[in-house]
C-alpha positions, -999 to 999 in steps of 0.1 A, spaced: 128 14 -17 88 12 -16 68 -11 4 31 -19 -13 0 -25 16 -30 -43 -1 -60 -33 15 -85 -63 13 -118 -73 16 -111 -81 56 -91 -54 62 -108 -39 90 -106 -70 112 -63 -70 113 -62 -31 114 -42 -27 145 -14 -49 139 -14 -37 96 -10 2 113 28 -13 138 41 -33 104 33 -3 82 54 17 114 80 -2 114 77 -4 79 81 34 78 110 38 102 133 13 79 130 40 57 103 24 31 82 52 14 50 33 18 13 27 -11 -16 16 -2 -45 4 -23 -73 -8 -14 -98 -37 -32 -115 -11 -46 -85 6 -62 -69 -25 -76 -99 -39 -93 -123 0 -103 -87 20 -109 -61 -1 -120 -47 14 -140 -44 46 -118 -23 19 -91 -2 12 -119 10 43 -129 11 55 -95 38 25 -91 54 30 -119 60 70 -115 72 59 -73 97 35 -81 111 60 -115 115 84 -91 
């Protein structure tokens, strides 16, 4: 199972809650990919490649 996290421009404001959620998801057995706003806007093809690669694994 794959989880995808998007850290938008206000990400730092919710870092503690994000870390707790991430720990719960990992504990539930998910593999997580985390992308920043910059990842999505500057290198979207790389993001898509990585997600596709993880889904195919």
